[in-house]
MARVEXNU-132655 format. One record per residue (C-alpha): residue number from 1; residue in one letter; x, y, z. Coordinates in steps of 0.05 Angstrom, whole numbers, m for minus. Layout:
+-----+----+--------+--------+--------+
|   i | aa |      u |      v |      w |
+-----+----+--------+--------+--------+
| NUM |  a |      X |      Y |      Z |
...
+-----+----+--------+--------+--------+
//
This chain:
+-----+----+--------+--------+--------+
|   i | aa |      u |      v |      w |
+-----+----+--------+--------+--------+
|   1 |  x |      0 |      3 |      8 |
|   2 |  x |     21 |     72 |     m8 |
|   3 |  x |     m4 |    141 |     m5 |
|   4 |  x |    m45 |    177 |    m60 |
|   5 |  x |      2 |    230 |    m92 |
|   6 |  x |    m25 |    297 |   m110 |
|   7 |  x |     m2 |    365 |   m135 |
|   8 |  x |     m4 |    404 |    m63 |
|   9 |  x |     27 |    467 |    m89 |
|  10 |  x |     45 |    510 |    m22 |
|  11 |  x |     m2 |    472 |     19 |
|  12 |  x |     24 |    437 |     81 |
|  13 |  x |     m8 |    369 |     90 |
|  14 |  x |    m22 |    333 |    154 |
|  15 |  x |    m30 |    260 |    167 |
|  16 |  x |   m101 |    256 |    199 |
|  17 |  x |    m96 |    208 |    262 |
|  18 |  x |    m23 |    190 |    237 |
|  19 |  x |    m20 |    161 |    165 |
|  20 |  x |    m89 |    123 |    183 |
|  21 |  x |    m97 |    102 |    106 |
|  22 |  x |    m44 |     59 |    113 |
|  23 |  x |    m33 |     44 |    190 |
|  24 |  x |    m86 |     35 |    243 |
|  25 |  x |   m107 |     99 |    265 |
|  26 |  x |    m78 |    133 |    324 |
|  27 |  x |    m29 |     79 |    337 |
|  28 |  x |     52 |     94 |    340 |
|  29 |  x |     51 |     49 |    276 |
|  30 |  x |     11 |    110 |    240 |
|  31 |  x |     58 |    159 |    272 |
|  32 |  x |    116 |    133 |    250 |
|  33 |  x |     91 |    116 |    177 |
|  34 |  x |     74 |    194 |    176 |
|  35 |  x |    141 |    208 |    208 |
|  36 |  x |    179 |    166 |    151 |
|  37 |  x |    139 |    210 |     91 |
|  38 |  x |    137 |    280 |     66 |
|  39 |  x |     80 |    303 |    111 |
|  40 |  x |     86 |    369 |    147 |
|  41 |  x |     47 |    349 |    211 |
|  42 |  x |     18 |    290 |    242 |
|  43 |  x |    m56 |    298 |    275 |
|  44 |  x |    m86 |    260 |    340 |
|  45 |  x |   m135 |    267 |    389 |
|  46 |  x |   m119 |    268 |    465 |
|  47 |  x |   m164 |    245 |    515 |
|  48 |  x |   m156 |    244 |    593 |
|  49 |  x |   m158 |    173 |    634 |
|  50 |  x |   m192 |    158 |    694 |
|  51 |  x |   m129 |    167 |    733 |
|  52 |  x |   m109 |    230 |    701 |
|  53 |  x |    m63 |    203 |    645 |
|  54 |  x |    m66 |    227 |    577 |
|  55 |  x |    m75 |    183 |    520 |
|  56 |  x |    m87 |    189 |    440 |
|  57 |  x |   m152 |    163 |    419 |
|  58 |  x |   m200 |    191 |    376 |
|  59 |  x |   m272 |    163 |    405 |
|  60 |  x |   m300 |    164 |    473 |
|  61 |  x |   m295 |     92 |    476 |
|  62 |  x |   m258 |     35 |    448 |
|  63 |  x |   m308 |    m14 |    418 |
|  64 |  x |   m298 |     12 |    341 |
|  65 |  x |   m222 |      0 |    342 |
|  66 |  x |   m212 |    m55 |    396 |
|  67 |  x |   m278 |    m95 |    397 |
|  68 |  x |   m274 |    m90 |    475 |
|  69 |  x |   m312 |    m29 |    491 |
|  70 |  x |   m287 |     15 |    549 |
|  71 |  x |   m303 |     83 |    562 |
|  72 |  x |   m232 |    127 |    560 |
|  73 |  x |   m243 |    171 |    608 |
|  74 |  x |   m277 |    123 |    658 |
|  75 |  x |   m219 |     76 |    651 |
|  76 |  x |   m151 |     71 |    681 |
|  77 |  x |    m84 |     79 |    635 |
|  78 |  x |    m61 |      9 |    654 |
|  79 |  x |   m125 |    m26 |    633 |
|  80 |  x |   m127 |     17 |    569 |
|  81 |  x |    m55 |      5 |    556 |
|  82 |  x |    m61 |    m70 |    557 |
|  83 |  x |   m117 |    m67 |    512 |
|  84 |  x |    m99 |    m96 |    437 |
|  85 |  x |   m130 |    m55 |    378 |
|  86 |  x |   m153 |    m90 |    323 |
|  87 |  x |   m114 |    m78 |    248 |
|  88 |  x |   m142 |    m42 |    194 |
|  89 |  x |   m183 |   m105 |    170 |
|  90 |  x |   m216 |   m108 |    240 |
|  91 |  x |   m167 |   m174 |    263 |
|  92 |  x |   m135 |   m173 |    329 |
|  93 |  x |    m61 |   m198 |    333 |
|  94 |  x |     m5 |   m146 |    323 |
|  95 |  x |     25 |   m133 |    389 |
|  96 |  x |     48 |    m59 |    370 |
|  97 |  x |    m22 |    m39 |    366 |
|  98 |  x |    m35 |     m9 |    421 |
|  99 |  x |    m65 |     63 |    454 |
| 100 |  x |     m7 |    113 |    452 |
| 101 |  x |     17 |    165 |    501 |
| 102 |  x |     14 |    236 |    495 |
| 103 |  x |     91 |    233 |    501 |
| 104 |  x |     99 |    178 |    452 |
| 105 |  x |     65 |    217 |    400 |
| 106 |  x |     94 |    280 |    418 |
| 107 |  x |    171 |    242 |    417 |
| 108 |  x |    151 |    211 |    348 |
| 109 |  x |    138 |    284 |    320 |
| 110 |  x |    201 |    313 |    352 |
| 111 |  x |    239 |    253 |    322 |
| 112 |  x |    215 |    264 |    250 |
| 113 |  x |    209 |    334 |    256 |
| 114 |  x |    136 |    340 |    243 |
| 115 |  x |     84 |    389 |    267 |
| 116 |  x |     42 |    355 |    322 |
| 117 |  x |    m32 |    375 |    305 |
| 118 |  x |    m62 |    361 |    370 |
| 119 |  x |   m141 |    360 |    381 |
| 120 |  x |   m163 |    369 |    448 |
| 121 |  x |   m223 |    320 |    454 |
| 122 |  x |   m286 |    338 |    494 |
| 123 |  x |   m283 |    394 |    550 |
| 124 |  x |   m229 |    400 |    589 |
| 125 |  x |   m215 |    431 |    657 |
| 126 |  x |   m156 |    482 |    650 |
| 127 |  x |   m114 |    442 |    701 |
| 128 |  x |   m113 |    390 |    649 |
| 129 |  x |    m93 |    434 |    591 |
| 130 |  x |    m39 |    462 |    637 |
| 131 |  x |    m18 |    387 |    647 |
| 132 |  x |    m16 |    371 |    574 |
| 133 |  x |     27 |    430 |    561 |
| 134 |  x |     74 |    415 |    611 |
| 135 |  x |     80 |    342 |    588 |
| 136 |  x |     95 |    373 |    518 |
| 137 |  x |    142 |    425 |    545 |
| 138 |  x |    183 |    365 |    585 |
| 139 |  x |    202 |    345 |    513 |
| 140 |  x |    210 |    416 |    496 |
| 141 |  x |    162 |    412 |    430 |
| 142 |  x |    106 |    461 |    451 |
| 143 |  x |    129 |    513 |    399 |
| 144 |  x |    116 |    457 |    347 |
| 145 |  x |     45 |    443 |    367 |
| 146 |  x |    m21 |    468 |    333 |
| 147 |  x |    m80 |    456 |    381 |
| 148 |  x |   m147 |    443 |    348 |
| 149 |  x |   m218 |    428 |    386 |
| 150 |  x |   m287 |    430 |    370 |
| 151 |  x |   m296 |    455 |    443 |
| 152 |  x |   m281 |    537 |    433 |
| 153 |  x |   m272 |    540 |    506 |
| 154 |  x |   m219 |    493 |    507 |
| 155 |  x |   m176 |    546 |    463 |
| 156 |  x |   m186 |    605 |    501 |
| 157 |  x |   m171 |    561 |    565 |
| 158 |  x |   m107 |    550 |    527 |
| 159 |  x |    m92 |    624 |    507 |
| 160 |  x |   m103 |    648 |    574 |
| 161 |  x |    m39 |    601 |    592 |
| 162 |  x |     m1 |    612 |    530 |
| 163 |  x |    m29 |    677 |    489 |
| 164 |  x |     13 |    664 |    431 |
| 165 |  x |      4 |    587 |    419 |
| 166 |  x |    m19 |    567 |    354 |
| 167 |  x |    m92 |    545 |    347 |
| 168 |  x |   m147 |    519 |    298 |
| 169 |  x |   m219 |    520 |    319 |
| 170 |  x |   m260 |    456 |    291 |
| 171 |  x |   m322 |    464 |    258 |
| 172 |  x |   m372 |    429 |    205 |
| 173 |  x |   m402 |    490 |    170 |
| 174 |  x |   m377 |    558 |    152 |
| 175 |  x |   m410 |    619 |    168 |
| 176 |  x |   m401 |    696 |    163 |
| 177 |  x |   m409 |    705 |    241 |
| 178 |  x |   m356 |    650 |    247 |
| 179 |  x |   m300 |    697 |    217 |
| 180 |  x |   m317 |    750 |    267 |
| 181 |  x |   m309 |    701 |    321 |
| 182 |  x |   m250 |    683 |    299 |
| 183 |  x |   m218 |    755 |    289 |
| 184 |  x |   m238 |    774 |    356 |
| 185 |  x |   m196 |    716 |    388 |
| 186 |  x |   m141 |    706 |    334 |
| 187 |  x |   m157 |    637 |    322 |
| 188 |  x |   m147 |    602 |    255 |
| 189 |  x |   m193 |    554 |    230 |
| 190 |  x |   m204 |    476 |    213 |
| 191 |  x |   m259 |    459 |    176 |
| 192 |  x |   m294 |    407 |    140 |
| 193 |  x |   m267 |    408 |     68 |
| 194 |  x |   m335 |    404 |     37 |
| 195 |  x |   m353 |    469 |     69 |
| 196 |  x |   m295 |    514 |     37 |
| 197 |  x |   m299 |    545 |    m29 |
| 198 |  x |   m246 |    591 |    m64 |
| 199 |  x |   m288 |    658 |    m40 |
| 200 |  x |   m292 |    632 |     24 |
| 201 |  x |   m217 |    613 |     36 |
| 202 |  x |   m203 |    689 |      9 |
| 203 |  x |   m250 |    720 |     54 |
| 204 |  x |   m210 |    681 |    112 |
| 205 |  x |   m145 |    702 |     88 |
| 206 |  x |   m165 |    774 |     80 |
| 207 |  x |   m181 |    770 |    155 |
| 208 |  x |   m115 |    742 |    171 |
| 209 |  x |   m144 |    674 |    188 |
| 210 |  x |   m108 |    610 |    162 |
| 211 |  x |   m146 |    551 |    138 |
| 212 |  x |   m140 |    480 |    150 |
| 213 |  x |   m189 |    428 |    126 |
| 214 |  x |   m211 |    355 |    143 |
| 215 |  x |   m214 |    307 |    125 |
| 216 |  x |   m200 |    306 |     45 |
| 217 |  x |   m180 |    240 |     15 |
| 218 |  x |   m193 |    251 |    m58 |
| 219 |  x |   m141 |    271 |   m104 |
| 220 |  x |   m185 |    319 |   m147 |
| 221 |  x |   m212 |    352 |    m85 |
| 222 |  x |   m144 |    360 |    m53 |
| 223 |  x |   m118 |    396 |   m118 |
| 224 |  x |   m179 |    445 |   m120 |
| 225 |  x |   m166 |    460 |    m54 |
| 226 |  x |    m91 |    471 |    m61 |
| 227 |  x |   m106 |    517 |   m120 |
| 228 |  x |   m150 |    561 |    m82 |
| 229 |  x |    m92 |    574 |    m38 |
| 230 |  x |   m112 |    534 |     28 |
| 231 |  x |    m58 |    533 |     78 |
| 232 |  x |    m66 |    460 |    104 |
| 233 |  x |   m100 |    398 |     82 |
| 234 |  x |   m115 |    344 |    133 |
| 235 |  x |   m119 |    275 |     99 |
| 236 |  x |   m115 |    198 |    115 |
| 237 |  x |    m80 |    182 |     47 |
| 238 |  x |    m62 |    242 |     10 |
| 239 |  x |      9 |    264 |      3 |
+-----+----+--------+--------+--------+
//
């Protein structure tokens, strides 16, 4: 298997949940696969476990990717760590497919010199956002992290701690009101790719807002977005 090559022009390409079009999403295998290719960044999601550890996982529960179903935020780290994930064919067996820690993800980004695009899942307490940043700071990599979240308040809390930290607000649909909200807080945007047009990207750029999109896997769509001048494309498979 390989990635789908496309003409990205000057657009920075981010590997969604690692190179999840080839390796199991949000695993060290997917992060390393992205690290070994030309991606600008590697995206993942962070959750807090019951005992206050931080792991990389997308869903609130483990059933979709592990068969065994546990609620991430109601389960201890040690229990989650022992859980074997299925491979992309839905079958268990690979011992390397386990839930990564936040530090493992950041260490991989640092080793391969990739920007970490880190989604804060659900609503975080400010203290937990401080702890997440502290873990990243221990690896001296916070300057190379873009935080993203559907929870606007997560990004507000983050900026209260680190006023200059790069952030992108995640959203499904575009609106004119959105532009003013982003301008007010000096946030960039990460939006569903089908919600974008060339005019919308221009409007955002004219207002000083960088634009990322999720999750574009079609070569034709990716090349159209790149031709419109989008700053980032997040993809499972495009490279």
